TORTIMAR-742895 format. One record per residue (C-alpha): residue number from 1; x, y, z. Coordinates in nm, 4 decimals. Example, Ala and Ser with C-alpha at 12.3 -4.5 7.8 and 13.67 -1.06 7.14 Angstrom:
<sites>
[1,[1.2300,-0.4500,0.7800]],
[2,[1.3670,-0.1060,0.7140]],
</sites>
This chain:
<sites>
[1,[-2.7448,3.7179,-2.4339]],
[2,[-2.3490,3.7930,-2.3229]],
[3,[-2.4440,3.6452,-1.9418]],
[4,[-2.6213,3.3406,-2.1017]],
[5,[-2.3477,3.2719,-2.3429]],
[6,[-2.0669,3.2966,-2.0068]],
[7,[-2.2984,3.0747,-1.8002]],
[8,[-2.3130,2.7695,-2.0729]],
[9,[-1.9625,2.7811,-2.1518]],
[10,[-1.8995,2.7808,-1.7690]],
[11,[-2.0989,2.4792,-1.7333]],
[12,[-1.9497,2.3036,-2.0085]],
[13,[-1.5528,2.3981,-1.9247]],
[14,[-1.6166,2.2640,-1.5468]],
[15,[-1.7622,1.9380,-1.6742]],
[16,[-1.4664,1.8662,-1.9198]],
[17,[-1.2031,1.9723,-1.6599]],
[18,[-1.1283,2.2881,-1.8349]],
[19,[-1.1409,2.4291,-1.4961]],
[20,[-0.9498,2.2981,-1.2573]],
[21,[-0.9161,2.4029,-0.8884]],
[22,[-0.5944,2.5209,-0.7766]],
[23,[-0.4183,2.4404,-0.4309]],
[24,[-0.4949,2.7514,-0.2880]],
[25,[-0.8728,2.7290,-0.3335]],
[26,[-0.8836,2.3653,-0.2184]],
[27,[-0.7110,2.4958,0.1254]],
[28,[-0.8274,2.8305,0.1252]],
[29,[-0.7302,3.0308,0.4490]],
[30,[-0.4613,2.7744,0.5151]],
[31,[-0.1104,2.7346,0.3712]],
[32,[-0.0243,2.4569,0.1536]],
[33,[0.3141,2.2962,0.1052]],
[34,[0.4468,2.1382,-0.1977]],
[35,[0.2544,1.8190,-0.3572]],
[36,[0.3498,1.5146,-0.1926]],
[37,[0.4174,1.2289,-0.4385]],
[38,[0.3777,0.8631,-0.2770]],
[39,[0.7638,0.8127,-0.3395]],
[40,[0.7913,1.0828,-0.0924]],
[41,[0.5575,0.9448,0.1244]],
[42,[0.6868,0.5970,0.0988]],
[43,[1.0630,0.7669,0.2093]],
[44,[0.9038,0.9665,0.4699]],
[45,[0.7376,0.6828,0.6359]],
[46,[1.0552,0.4791,0.6425]],
[47,[1.2281,0.7315,0.8757]],
[48,[0.9130,0.8472,1.0526]],
[49,[0.6701,0.5751,1.0793]],
[50,[0.6079,0.4680,1.4609]],
[51,[0.5698,0.1097,1.3887]],
[52,[0.8613,0.0800,1.1318]],
[53,[1.0792,0.2147,1.3583]],
[54,[1.0042,-0.0155,1.6370]],
[55,[1.0457,-0.2977,1.4002]],
[56,[1.3976,-0.1816,1.3628]],
[57,[1.4606,-0.0984,1.7026]],
[58,[1.3196,-0.4382,1.7865]],
[59,[1.5372,-0.6083,1.5138]],
[60,[1.8527,-0.4096,1.6671]],
[61,[1.7739,-0.5738,2.0237]],
[62,[1.7089,-0.9330,1.8667]],
[63,[2.0963,-0.8917,1.6930]],
[64,[2.2336,-0.7417,1.9975]],
[65,[2.0834,-1.0037,2.2598]],
[66,[2.2468,-1.2779,1.9697]],
[67,[2.5705,-1.1262,2.0575]],
[68,[2.5673,-1.1427,2.4322]],
[69,[2.4410,-1.4861,2.4436]],
[70,[2.7177,-1.6363,2.1843]],
[71,[2.9642,-1.4049,2.3646]],
[72,[2.8612,-1.6161,2.7116]],
[73,[2.8105,-1.9400,2.5891]],
[74,[3.1704,-1.9613,2.4453]],
[75,[3.3961,-1.7216,2.5761]],
[76,[3.5956,-1.8653,2.8728]],
[77,[3.5319,-1.6683,3.2076]],
[78,[3.8331,-1.4554,3.3103]],
[79,[3.8929,-1.2766,3.6210]],
[80,[4.1608,-1.0436,3.8010]],
[81,[4.2278,-1.0963,4.1537]],
[82,[4.3657,-0.8084,4.4099]],
[83,[4.3414,-0.8994,4.8012]],
[84,[4.5019,-0.8076,5.1107]],
[85,[4.5675,-1.0898,5.3708]],
[86,[4.6514,-1.0688,5.7265]],
[87,[4.7308,-1.3551,5.9948]],
[88,[4.8233,-1.3280,6.3694]],
[89,[4.8774,-1.5558,6.6537]],
[90,[4.9014,-1.4501,7.0312]],
[91,[5.2750,-1.4176,6.9980]],
[92,[5.3264,-1.3021,6.6357]],
[93,[5.1518,-1.1575,6.3506]],
[94,[5.2152,-1.1858,5.9631]],
[95,[5.0622,-0.9468,5.7039]],
[96,[5.0652,-0.9754,5.3150]],
[97,[4.9394,-0.7807,5.0491]],
[98,[4.8987,-1.0719,4.7950]],
[99,[4.7770,-1.0943,4.4005]],
[100,[4.7556,-1.4661,4.3803]],
[101,[4.6658,-1.5363,4.1121]],
[102,[4.6965,-1.1884,3.8954]],
[103,[4.5092,-1.3592,3.6128]],
[104,[4.2962,-1.6795,3.5878]],
[105,[4.0901,-1.8113,3.2773]],
[106,[3.8214,-2.0747,3.3348]],
[107,[3.6340,-2.2073,3.0237]],
[108,[3.3787,-2.4914,3.0537]],
[109,[3.2099,-2.6524,2.7544]],
[110,[2.9350,-2.8031,2.9231]],
[111,[2.7478,-3.0180,2.6866]],
[112,[2.9434,-2.9189,2.3800]],
[113,[2.7947,-3.0815,2.0962]],
[114,[2.4511,-2.9121,2.2154]],
[115,[2.5862,-2.5835,2.2301]],
[116,[2.6943,-2.5713,1.8541]],
[117,[2.3171,-2.6845,1.7881]],
[118,[2.1752,-2.3885,1.9929]],
[119,[2.4708,-2.1720,1.7810]],
[120,[2.3230,-2.3078,1.4383]],
[121,[1.9913,-2.2916,1.5694]],
[122,[2.0319,-1.9250,1.6633]],
[123,[2.1543,-1.8503,1.3240]],
[124,[1.8425,-1.9735,1.1527]],
[125,[1.6061,-1.7872,1.4168]],
[126,[1.8133,-1.4374,1.3139]],
[127,[1.7079,-1.4782,0.9732]],
[128,[1.3672,-1.5450,1.0581]],
[129,[1.3589,-1.2129,1.3111]],
[130,[1.5160,-1.0236,0.9742]],
[131,[1.2635,-1.1650,0.7428]],
[132,[0.9849,-1.1000,1.0000]],
[133,[1.0826,-0.7627,1.0088]],
[134,[1.0868,-0.6879,0.6441]],
[135,[0.7510,-0.8366,0.6349]],
[136,[0.6313,-0.5753,0.8943]],
[137,[0.8091,-0.2885,0.7200]],
[138,[0.6212,-0.4042,0.3925]],
[139,[0.2760,-0.4396,0.5744]],
[140,[0.3208,-0.0701,0.7090]],
[141,[0.4332,0.0733,0.3679]],
[142,[0.1101,-0.0839,0.2129]],
[143,[-0.0688,0.1194,0.4638]],
[144,[0.1254,0.4410,0.3384]],
[145,[0.0062,0.3656,-0.0056]],
[146,[-0.3980,0.2729,0.0805]],
[147,[-0.3782,0.5914,0.2750]],
[148,[-0.2325,0.8140,0.0064]],
[149,[-0.4601,0.6951,-0.2711]],
[150,[-0.7719,0.7267,-0.0148]],
[151,[-0.6495,1.0933,0.0220]],
[152,[-0.5836,1.1099,-0.3424]],
[153,[-0.9736,1.0365,-0.3793]],
[154,[-1.1057,1.2829,-0.1232]],
[155,[-0.8948,1.5488,-0.2763]],
[156,[-1.0688,1.4771,-0.6186]],
[157,[-1.4305,1.4010,-0.4590]],
[158,[-1.3406,1.7606,-0.2937]],
[159,[-1.2823,1.9314,-0.6166]],
[160,[-1.5910,1.8141,-0.7970]],
[161,[-1.7586,1.9110,-0.5091]],
[162,[-1.6609,2.2728,-0.5753]],
[163,[-1.7261,2.2407,-0.9091]],
[164,[-2.0831,2.1099,-0.8444]],
[165,[-2.1283,2.4328,-0.6428]],
[166,[-2.0289,2.6645,-0.9253]],
[167,[-2.2489,2.4820,-1.1549]],
[168,[-2.5517,2.4950,-0.9322]],
[169,[-2.5058,2.8464,-0.8581]],
[170,[-2.4698,2.9477,-1.2328]],
[171,[-2.7638,2.7407,-1.3155]],
[172,[-3.0182,2.9092,-1.0232]],
[173,[-2.9027,3.2405,-1.1579]],
[174,[-2.9869,3.1775,-1.5138]],
[175,[-3.3268,3.0050,-1.3897]],
[176,[-3.4039,3.3085,-1.1896]],
[177,[-3.3508,3.5497,-1.5222]],
[178,[-3.5841,3.3050,-1.7215]],
[179,[-3.8266,3.3202,-1.4084]],
[180,[-3.8501,3.6657,-1.4210]],
[181,[-3.9201,3.6522,-1.7920]],
[182,[-4.1952,3.3910,-1.7199]],
[183,[-3.9716,3.0982,-1.9535]],
[184,[-3.9623,2.8960,-1.6713]],
[185,[-4.2079,2.7733,-1.4225]],
[186,[-4.1852,2.8125,-1.0121]],
[187,[-4.1113,2.4655,-0.9861]],
[188,[-3.7824,2.4530,-1.1893]],
[189,[-3.6835,2.7786,-0.9949]],
[190,[-3.7287,2.5187,-0.6384]],
[191,[-3.5442,2.2454,-0.8110]],
[192,[-3.2727,2.4908,-0.8975]],
[193,[-3.2771,2.6158,-0.5718]],
[194,[-3.2723,2.2799,-0.3926]],
[195,[-2.9877,2.1358,-0.6175]],
[196,[-2.7535,2.3997,-0.4746]],
[197,[-2.8420,2.2924,-0.1428]],
[198,[-2.7838,1.9882,-0.1855]],
[199,[-2.4528,2.0726,-0.3616]],
[200,[-2.3835,2.2650,-0.0502]],
[201,[-2.4016,1.9911,0.1705]],
[202,[-2.1996,1.7790,-0.0453]],
[203,[-1.9236,1.9953,-0.0149]],
[204,[-1.9290,1.9787,0.3612]],
[205,[-1.9384,1.6042,0.3170]],
[206,[-1.6558,1.6263,0.1301]],
[207,[-1.4951,1.8719,0.3492]],
[208,[-1.4969,1.6093,0.6352]],
[209,[-1.3862,1.3512,0.4541]],
[210,[-1.0599,1.5170,0.3280]],
[211,[-0.9498,1.6182,0.6555]],
[212,[-1.0206,1.2485,0.7759]],
[213,[-0.7990,1.1251,0.5330]],
[214,[-0.5381,1.3822,0.5626]],
[215,[-0.5375,1.3060,0.9203]],
[216,[-0.4904,0.9546,0.8309]],
[217,[-0.1889,0.9785,0.6009]],
[218,[-0.0370,1.2395,0.8400]],
[219,[-0.0932,1.0158,1.1298]],
[220,[0.1144,0.7004,0.9389]],
[221,[0.3658,0.9518,0.8555]],
[222,[0.4301,1.0743,1.2168]],
[223,[0.3299,1.4406,1.1296]],
[224,[0.0993,1.6515,1.2996]],
[225,[-0.2516,1.5648,1.2046]],
[226,[-0.3784,1.8840,1.1074]],
[227,[-0.0961,1.9494,0.8756]],
[228,[-0.1624,2.0398,0.5292]],
[229,[-0.0888,1.7688,0.2773]],
[230,[-0.1219,1.8133,-0.1204]],
[231,[-0.0828,1.4834,-0.3109]],
[232,[-0.1063,1.4318,-0.6811]],
[233,[-0.4567,1.4623,-0.8445]],
[234,[-0.3416,1.3180,-1.1963]],
[235,[-0.3251,0.9275,-1.1356]],
[236,[-0.1345,0.7605,-1.3970]],
[237,[-0.2142,0.3900,-1.4713]],
[238,[0.1487,0.3225,-1.5931]],
[239,[0.3071,0.0859,-1.3649]],
[240,[0.5375,0.2564,-1.0875]],
[241,[0.8389,0.0178,-1.1064]],
[242,[0.8924,-0.2372,-1.3687]],
[243,[0.6046,-0.5400,-1.3025]],
[244,[0.8332,-0.8182,-1.4702]],
[245,[1.0248,-0.8484,-1.1284]],
[246,[0.7655,-0.9995,-0.9922]],
[247,[0.8257,-1.3567,-1.0964]],
[248,[0.6534,-1.6587,-0.9439]],
[249,[0.9994,-1.8007,-0.8308]],
[250,[1.0898,-1.5111,-0.6818]],
[251,[0.7553,-1.4196,-0.5059]],
[252,[0.7595,-1.7912,-0.3675]],
[253,[1.1495,-1.7853,-0.2320]],
[254,[1.0636,-1.4699,-0.0536]],
[255,[0.7103,-1.5745,0.0918]],
[256,[0.8182,-1.8897,0.1966]],
[257,[1.1610,-1.7913,0.3267]],
[258,[1.0825,-1.8028,0.7041]],
[259,[0.9030,-2.1680,0.6525]],
[260,[1.2216,-2.2845,0.4789]],
[261,[1.4181,-2.1967,0.8030]],
[262,[1.1473,-2.3273,1.0068]],
[263,[1.2084,-2.6904,0.8328]],
[264,[1.6354,-2.6094,0.8500]],
[265,[1.5297,-2.5987,1.2307]],
[266,[1.3194,-2.8878,1.2461]],
[267,[1.5887,-3.1370,1.0474]],
[268,[1.8440,-2.9860,1.3053]],
[269,[1.6818,-3.0694,1.5841]],
[270,[1.5659,-3.4383,1.4814]],
[271,[1.9424,-3.4932,1.4045]],
[272,[2.0041,-3.3273,1.7826]],
[273,[1.7713,-3.5415,1.9211]],
[274,[1.9240,-3.8715,1.7294]],
[275,[2.2890,-3.8142,1.8607]],
[276,[2.2242,-3.6571,2.2043]],
[277,[2.2234,-3.9531,2.4420]],
[278,[2.5838,-4.0044,2.2868]],
[279,[2.7300,-3.6276,2.3229]],
[280,[2.7605,-3.5984,2.6593]],
[281,[3.0846,-3.4913,2.6499]],
[282,[3.1932,-3.1975,2.8953]],
[283,[3.5419,-3.0238,2.8828]],
[284,[3.6385,-2.7936,3.1133]],
[285,[3.9877,-2.6072,3.1962]],
[286,[4.1361,-2.3279,3.3572]],
[287,[4.4905,-2.1455,3.3726]],
[288,[4.6186,-1.9430,3.6015]],
[289,[4.9164,-1.6999,3.6248]],
[290,[5.1688,-1.6690,3.8914]],
[291,[5.0913,-1.5011,4.1935]],
[292,[5.2751,-1.2394,4.4070]],
[293,[5.3062,-1.2022,4.7941]],
[294,[5.5034,-0.9443,4.9771]],
[295,[5.5084,-0.9967,5.3516]],
[296,[5.4618,-0.6731,5.5058]],
[297,[5.7108,-0.7579,5.8462]],
[298,[5.9715,-0.9823,5.6768]],
[299,[5.9721,-0.7005,5.3847]],
[300,[5.9794,-1.0040,5.1224]],
[301,[5.8344,-1.0288,4.7994]],
[302,[5.7660,-1.3873,4.6833]],
[303,[5.5885,-1.5489,4.3955]],
[304,[5.3605,-1.8306,4.3682]],
[305,[5.3198,-2.1256,4.1221]],
[306,[5.1157,-2.1081,3.7813]],
[307,[4.8602,-2.3559,3.7500]],
[308,[4.6743,-2.5349,3.4601]],
[309,[4.4687,-2.8155,3.4541]],
[310,[4.1875,-2.9878,3.1732]],
[311,[3.9074,-3.2013,3.2633]],
[312,[3.6648,-3.3921,3.0861]],
[313,[3.3710,-3.6554,3.1050]],
[314,[3.1523,-3.8485,2.9373]],
[315,[2.8447,-3.9568,3.1107]],
[316,[2.5376,-4.1517,2.9643]],
[317,[2.1706,-4.1009,3.0805]],
[318,[1.9706,-4.3865,3.1035]],
[319,[1.6904,-4.2134,3.1116]],
[320,[1.7457,-4.0209,2.7852]],
[321,[1.8455,-4.3608,2.6293]],
[322,[1.4975,-4.4828,2.7307]],
[323,[1.3213,-4.1878,2.6255]],
[324,[1.5178,-4.1585,2.3184]],
[325,[1.2389,-4.3448,2.0436]],
[326,[1.0207,-4.1385,2.1714]],
[327,[1.1725,-3.8252,2.1218]],
[328,[1.2895,-3.8789,1.7961]],
[329,[0.9501,-3.9874,1.6682]],
[330,[0.8361,-3.6581,1.8145]],
[331,[1.1032,-3.4797,1.6320]],
[332,[1.0159,-3.6496,1.3116]],
[333,[0.6230,-3.5461,1.3320]],
[334,[0.7446,-3.1998,1.4030]],
[335,[0.9797,-3.2283,1.0739]],
[336,[0.6588,-3.3542,0.8884]],
[337,[0.4151,-3.0847,1.0089]],
[338,[0.6777,-2.8074,0.9073]],
[339,[0.7520,-2.9718,0.5603]],
[340,[0.3837,-3.0388,0.5183]],
[341,[0.3674,-2.6232,0.6192]],
[342,[0.6084,-2.5592,0.3472]],
[343,[0.4188,-2.7024,0.0371]],
[344,[0.0899,-2.5368,0.1630]],
[345,[0.2611,-2.2123,0.1763]],
[346,[0.3836,-2.2625,-0.1695]],
[347,[0.0644,-2.3588,-0.3051]],
[348,[-0.1072,-2.0494,-0.0880]],
[349,[0.1718,-1.7967,-0.2872]],
[350,[0.1373,-1.9269,-0.5931]],
[351,[-0.2350,-1.8809,-0.5660]],
[352,[-0.2046,-1.5251,-0.4143]],
[353,[0.0278,-1.4132,-0.6780]],
[354,[-0.2241,-1.5622,-0.9312]],
[355,[-0.5227,-1.3605,-0.7600]],
[356,[-0.3433,-1.0579,-0.7368]],
[357,[-0.2316,-1.0490,-1.1127]],
[358,[-0.5942,-1.1451,-1.2060]],
[359,[-0.6979,-0.8475,-1.0185]],
[360,[-0.4525,-0.6231,-1.1466]],
[361,[-0.5422,-0.7155,-1.5165]],
[362,[-0.9151,-0.6662,-1.4571]],
[363,[-0.8714,-0.3559,-1.2819]],
[364,[-0.6932,-0.2120,-1.6252]],
[365,[-0.9624,-0.3464,-1.8558]],
[366,[-1.2275,-0.1772,-1.6408]],
[367,[-1.0213,0.1568,-1.6191]],
[368,[-0.9957,0.1283,-2.0377]],
[369,[-1.3987,0.0729,-2.0482]],
[370,[-1.4936,0.3356,-1.8204]],
[371,[-1.1940,0.5639,-1.9747]],
[372,[-1.4126,0.5084,-2.3163]],
[373,[-1.7525,0.5836,-2.1493]],
[374,[-1.5833,0.9418,-2.0173]],
[375,[-1.5172,1.0249,-2.3578]],
[376,[-1.8331,0.9033,-2.4799]],
[377,[-2.0103,1.1238,-2.2420]],
[378,[-1.8009,1.4250,-2.3423]],
[379,[-1.8724,1.4122,-2.7137]],
[380,[-2.2206,1.3304,-2.6383]],
[381,[-2.2575,1.7146,-2.4412]],
[382,[-2.0386,1.8672,-2.7291]],
[383,[-2.3022,1.7214,-2.9735]],
[384,[-2.5964,1.8554,-2.7598]],
[385,[-2.4616,2.1700,-2.7421]],
[386,[-2.3514,2.2055,-3.1029]],
[387,[-2.6583,2.0929,-3.2519]],
[388,[-2.8913,2.3162,-3.0780]],
[389,[-2.8685,2.6979,-2.9868]],
[390,[-2.9901,2.7008,-2.6316]],
[391,[-2.9228,3.0765,-2.6027]],
[392,[-3.1942,3.1372,-2.8977]],
[393,[-3.4314,2.8709,-2.7426]],
[394,[-3.4245,3.0262,-2.4203]],
[395,[-3.4934,3.3508,-2.5731]],
[396,[-3.8538,3.2026,-2.7261]],
[397,[-4.1222,3.1468,-2.4865]],
[398,[-4.3167,2.9287,-2.7896]],
[399,[-4.0433,2.6798,-2.7327]],
[400,[-4.0755,2.6292,-2.3946]],
[401,[-4.1786,2.2782,-2.3918]],
[402,[-3.8449,2.2035,-2.6201]],
[403,[-3.6353,2.4118,-2.3946]],
[404,[-3.7628,2.2524,-2.1256]],
[405,[-3.6567,1.8766,-2.2547]],
[406,[-3.3184,2.0533,-2.3725]],
[407,[-3.2233,2.1656,-2.0357]],
[408,[-3.3010,1.8301,-1.8746]],
[409,[-3.1021,1.6452,-2.1389]],
[410,[-2.8095,1.9332,-2.0969]],
[411,[-2.8437,1.8928,-1.7127]],
[412,[-2.8539,1.5165,-1.7652]],
[413,[-2.5429,1.4836,-2.0062]],
[414,[-2.3382,1.6981,-1.7448]],
[415,[-2.4201,1.4747,-1.4360]],
[416,[-2.2810,1.1674,-1.6655]],
[417,[-1.9823,1.3599,-1.7574]],
[418,[-1.9361,1.4430,-1.3838]],
[419,[-2.0320,1.0496,-1.2872]],
[420,[-1.8005,0.8841,-1.5380]],
[421,[-1.5122,1.1464,-1.3973]],
[422,[-1.5232,1.0410,-1.0575]],
[423,[-1.5645,0.6885,-1.1636]],
[424,[-1.2508,0.6789,-1.3667]],
[425,[-1.0368,0.8248,-1.0789]],
[426,[-1.1782,0.5601,-0.8416]],
[427,[-1.0835,0.2958,-1.1394]],
[428,[-0.7619,0.4523,-1.1492]],
[429,[-0.6752,0.4190,-0.7872]],
[430,[-0.7918,0.0935,-0.7965]],
[431,[-0.5337,-0.0084,-1.0424]],
[432,[-0.2614,0.1429,-0.8435]],
[433,[-0.4138,-0.0676,-0.5385]],
[434,[-0.3780,-0.3416,-0.7160]],
[435,[-0.0421,-0.2874,-0.8538]],
[436,[0.1172,-0.2284,-0.4915]],
[437,[-0.0175,-0.4889,-0.3935]],
[438,[0.1863,-0.7010,-0.6274]],
[439,[0.4814,-0.5083,-0.5189]],
[440,[0.4244,-0.6113,-0.1627]],
[441,[0.4503,-0.9533,-0.2940]],
[442,[0.8442,-0.9236,-0.3077]],
[443,[0.8527,-0.5936,-0.0541]],
[444,[0.9623,-0.3627,-0.3644]],
[445,[0.8089,-0.0439,-0.2385]],
[446,[1.1196,0.2007,-0.2893]],
[447,[1.4046,0.1885,-0.5247]],
</sites>
């Protein structure tokens, strides 16, 4: 009698979530670490993720390259001269130790206004590169979120599969006792044995799935693939951060920033093309300091004169004048295309925001329905156990038909609770994925 009562309450406890598998059971034979939160996973990826590190290094290289190009474009050429000069004839020779000039500076503007345009264009492209780097980081962090919740689900399924084995084992033991007493048929015994085999297979499947998801998260965090990771099993559908920050104006401003810069570059290109034939101003200048010569034969020191020069010229290219209308038209077409792309981008972003908001709201609504379903399933199972005394029925062979029916109802109710619990977890993950899809619109993955 005590054994039967224990088995029944064990079944109920497992399905109602009273018995929760501990980390040491989940990773038996391994050394689990502390539970890794999503925020910690994001912070680790910002420091360790290979793709993010490469994006950050590419950004640094781009900025450094721009600085070098700007320096070489505008800074004058400087040189230091240090030379020895020896001259001789048939009868006499002279030898000089010469520094002439000691310092020389030479600056050539080339096409001056074109350099100004190139400098402005470089600034715009620098902003674009920065935004592209942020977008790369944001996309990679979204992958971290996806991998994290995939591991959460795998861990939950592993928990449930282990609970199923305990339930199937307890059920088989119970059926074996009843079979010995002649209260159940051979088919009932075989069915219970098959249920245990299925539960064992399910455990193996979920163990493989758990290892795969753990490897995926380790890979994206740049950790050892087989390192043990425990993630949070309880998923709160409450927003992680303030969703009110995700406004349409902010999303459109961020998502269209790159295209806005493309329009600015196209506008500057059109202006530059219009005035290009009339801005062929070339300015160059040089400054040379006094030099020093020392005659080694006469042992005499003398200085050379310093030199300064400034040259400028304006030239008009006939071919540029003839091609000017066509180039202006070409630049206008480029500008129009950039503006149309900007308009299209704004519409697309607005639609994307509304779609993701709808998906989030719908996911929340489905979660509430599934939560209510789980409560009903649990209540149904409790009523079934309260209304009928299974122990008494099991002990009376004359109630075999009723007992068999009750047993089937009991087993079915337990399966419904198990299924409802799993569906609720899966839906909670969908809610979080929809939530972080909204965060991605403004790049808000960490605070």
